[in-house]
N, C-alpha and C positions, 0 to 999 in steps of 0.2 A: 242120821237120816237113812232112809232106804233108797237103794239104787240097783239097777241091773248092771252087773259087772262081767267083764271077760278077762281071763287070766292067761290063756294059752292059745297062741295062734293056730296050733295044730289040733285043738280040741273041737273046733267048730261050735255048733249050737250046744253040744254037751258041756262045754266050758262056760256057758252063760248061766248066771244065777242071780237071785234076789238077795242082796247082802246089806249089812249095815256099813255105812261109810262115814268118815268124818265130814262135818259141815264144811263146804268150800270156803276158801279165803278170797276176799275181794282184793285183787292187785290194783295198781294204779290204772285209772280209767275203766275199771270193771264195774259191773253191778252184780248183786246176787239176786236171782229171780226164784221165787217160789213157783215151781212149774205146775200149771194146771193141766196142760195137754202137751203131748210130744209126738213128733213124727220121726221116722227113721227110714233109711234106705236099705233094702235087703242085702245088698252087696258090701255093707260096711265092714264086715269081718275080714274082707279081702284087702281093705285099704291099709297101706303102711301107717298112715296117720292114726289109725285106731290103736296101734301098738307102741308107737314111738313119739316123742315130742319133737319140737322144731329142730333140736340139735341131734336127732337120731338116737336119743337115749330111750331105753325101755321105760314105759310109763304104766305098766300093768300093776294092779288091776285097774282097768280103764272102763269108763262108762260110755256106751255108744249112744246114738241118737243126736241129731243136729238141728232139728226144728223144734220150736217151742212157743208156747203162749203161757202167760202167767202174770205175776205181780212183782214189781221191784220191792225188795225188803231191806236192801242195804246198798250203800254207795261206796265205791273205793275212792282212794285219795285222788283228787283232781277230776273226778267224773262230772261232766256237765251234760245238759240236754235231757236228762231224765230225773225223776224224783221218786222218793220212797212212797209206796202206795199206788204207783201208776201201773196201769195194765199195759203190757208190751207183748210183742211177738217178733220172731226173727230167727237168726242162725247162731247156734253155738259154734265155737271155734273148732276147726278140724283136728288140731293136735292137742286138745285139752278134753277133760271129761265133759260128756255131753248131757243131753236133755232127759234121758231115761232115769231120772233121779228126782227126789222131792225138791232139791235145790241145786242150782247150777250157777257158776261164775262165768259171766260173758262180757266181752268187750262191749261197752255201751254203744259204740258206733254200729254194731251188728244188729241192733234192735230198733224197732220203731214203735211209737205209741199205738195202742190198740183201742179203737173206738168201743164204747160201752155196748153198742148194739150188735157187735160181731161175736158169735159164739167161739169159745176157746178151741173146740175141736175143729172148726172150720179154719180158724186162724193158723193152727198148727199144721194144716195141710198145704198152706200157701207158700212159705218162704222159698224152699228149694225149687219147687215146680214153677212158681211164679217168676222168680229171678232168673232161673235157667231159661225159661221160655222167652222172656223179654231180652235178655242179653244175647241169646242165640239168634233171634229174629232181627233185632234192630241194631244192637251194638256191633255184633260180628257179621251178621248177614246183610245189614243195611237195607232191609226190606222197606219199600215205599208203596204208596197208593198206586193201584193199577198193575202192580207186578204179580207174578204167579209164584206161590210157595208150595213145595211138596213137604209134608210133615209126616214122618214115619211114626207109628204108634199113636195115631191121632186120637184114640179113645183112652190112652193111658194117662198117668199123672202129669208128666211134662207136656206130652202131646196135646192133651185136651185143653190145657191153658194156652198153649201156642196157637191152637186153632182159633180160640176165642179172640185172642189179641190180634192175630193176623186178619181175621174176618172184620173186626172193628176198624182196623187200619185201612180197609178198602182193598185188600189183596184178594186175588183168586186163590182158593185153598184146595189143594189136592191132598187127601189123607190116605194113609195106608194102615193096614192092621189085619186082624182076624175078622171073619164074617160076623162073629158075635158082637163086635164093636161098631158095625156099620151104622145102625140106627142112631146110636149115641153120637157118633162122629158127625153125622149129617145134621142132627139136632143142634150141635154146637156151632155149626157154620161151615162145614166142609162142602164144597161144591161138587167134587168128584171123589169117590172112594174106591180104592184098589184093594181087593182081598188078596193078600200076599200068598195065601194057600192055594187059591184056584185061578188067579189072574196074574199076568206077567207085569212085573214092575215097569218094564220098558214101554208098556201101553199108556203110561201116565203122561208121556210127552215131556217137553222141556219145561224147566222152571228157572226163575231168576235166583231163587234160594232153595236149597234142599237141606232140611233140618233132620239130622239122624240121631235116633236114640237107641238104635239096635246094634250097629257095628257089623263086623264080619263081612259076609258075602253081600248083604244088602248095602252096606256102606260102599264097598268096592264098585258095585253095579250102579250106584247112584251118581257116581262122577260123570258118567256119560249123559245124564239128564240135565246137567247144569248148562244153562244158556250162556253164550259168549258174554263175558263180563260179570257173570254171576258167581255165587258162592256156595260151596258145600261146607256145612257146619256140622260137626259131630261132638257129642258130649261123652262118647264111649271110648274112643281111641283116635290117635292121629291117623287121618286118611292115608292109605298106602297108594291109592290111585288118584291122580290129580285130574281135575277137569281140564279139558283141552285148552280152553281159552278163559279160564276162571281161577278163583282162589279156593283153597281148601284149608279149613281151620278146625282145630281141636281146642276146646276150652273147658275150664273148670269154673263153676259158678262162684261169683264173688259177692260178699255182703254189700248192701246198698240201702241205707236208711231211707233216703228220699224215694227210691223206687218202691220199697215196701209200703211206704205211706201212700203212694199213688195206687198200688195194687189194692190196698185196703179200701181206698175211696171207690175204685171200680167195683169191688165186692159189695160195698154198701149201696151203690147205685143200681145193683142188679145187672151190671154189665159183665161180671165175671163170676163163675161158679166152679170152685174146686170140687173134684169128685171125692167126697168122703165115703169110705167104705165102712168096715167094721170099727167099732170103738171098744177097746178092751182095757181092763185094769192093768196097773204096773206089774202085778204078779204074773200076768199072762203074756208079758212082752216077749219072753224067750220063745214061746210057742208061736207068736205072731211072726217071728223071723223065719220060721220053718217053711221051706218051699212046699207048697201044697197046691190045691186046685186054684186056678185063677179066679179072683173075685174082683168085681168092678170097684173102682175107687181106691183111695189110699187108706191103709189101716192106721188109726190114730190111737195112741195110748193115753188114757185118762189117768193122770198121775196123782193129783190131789184135788180135793173139792174146794170150793171157795171158802 
C-alpha cells in the first residue's frame, strides 16, 4: 500500500515521503480500515509518539495522521461492535502508524459508525477537534447552562467546534482570535469577540471556563480571567500560572466512541459544522504540512476513492 512516511526526527518536512509500505496487521481488538479521508495536526512531527512506540522504542518509518474516515475491511481476533463493510470514522492510535495511508490498523473502540449521509472529508475533520472541544468544555471545564466561557482561537479547528457546542449548551461565549476570524466566530455563536492583535485580552472580563488552544503568554494572562470556582483548560501545555480561586488543567484528547456518535448526530442535524478547508490527494500530504499562509478550515487528505 502507499503511505506518507517519516524516518528522521531531524529532517522535518524534507524527511516526509510517499512510499510503499506493508499492509498493516490486525492485532487483537483491531480493525483494518481502508482510508477514504484523513486529517492531521501540523505539529505531529514534534510529538514523541510519532517516533517511538508505547515502550519508547524507535518505530520509524512511521505514518503520521490520526483522524480518518473509511470502510472496515478486516477484523482482528476478538473485535466486536463493528463489521466488515461498515463505514467508520475516528482516531488512529497515537503510538502506531496513522491515517495518511491507504490502510490503517486501529483499535475498534477508537472508531464510531459513520452514517451514509455524512461526507468522508467532513467526517475526517471532526474526531480530534470535536472530542477535544467536548472534553475541554464539559468533562474538564464542567461548563453548564448560563455560565460564561472564553474560547481562544474561536475561528480555528478546535475553537470553532467549542464555540458551537458551548453556544448550544446555553453558555455566554467570548471568543478571541485574529480580526480575519471575527465574522466567522460571530456566525458560529460567539457573543463577544476580542481581536488579540488590537484589543486587550483583559477587556474580556471574567469567565467560568477559559479554553486555551494557544499557550504561552496568552495562557499565562488567561489565569487572571477565571472567575472564583472556575477552570482554566489548556490543550497546549500545563498552565504555569494558576487561577487565584480556581483550577488549571492540561489534557490530551482521548478516544470516545459514544461521543463520536453523538457528534455525528449533531452534524447530521445541522447543529455542528466542522470547518473543512483544502482537500488534497495523498501525494500532496507532505506539502500540506508545510507552514504557509493561514487558510480557513482544516486541510483534509483524500486518500482513496470509494
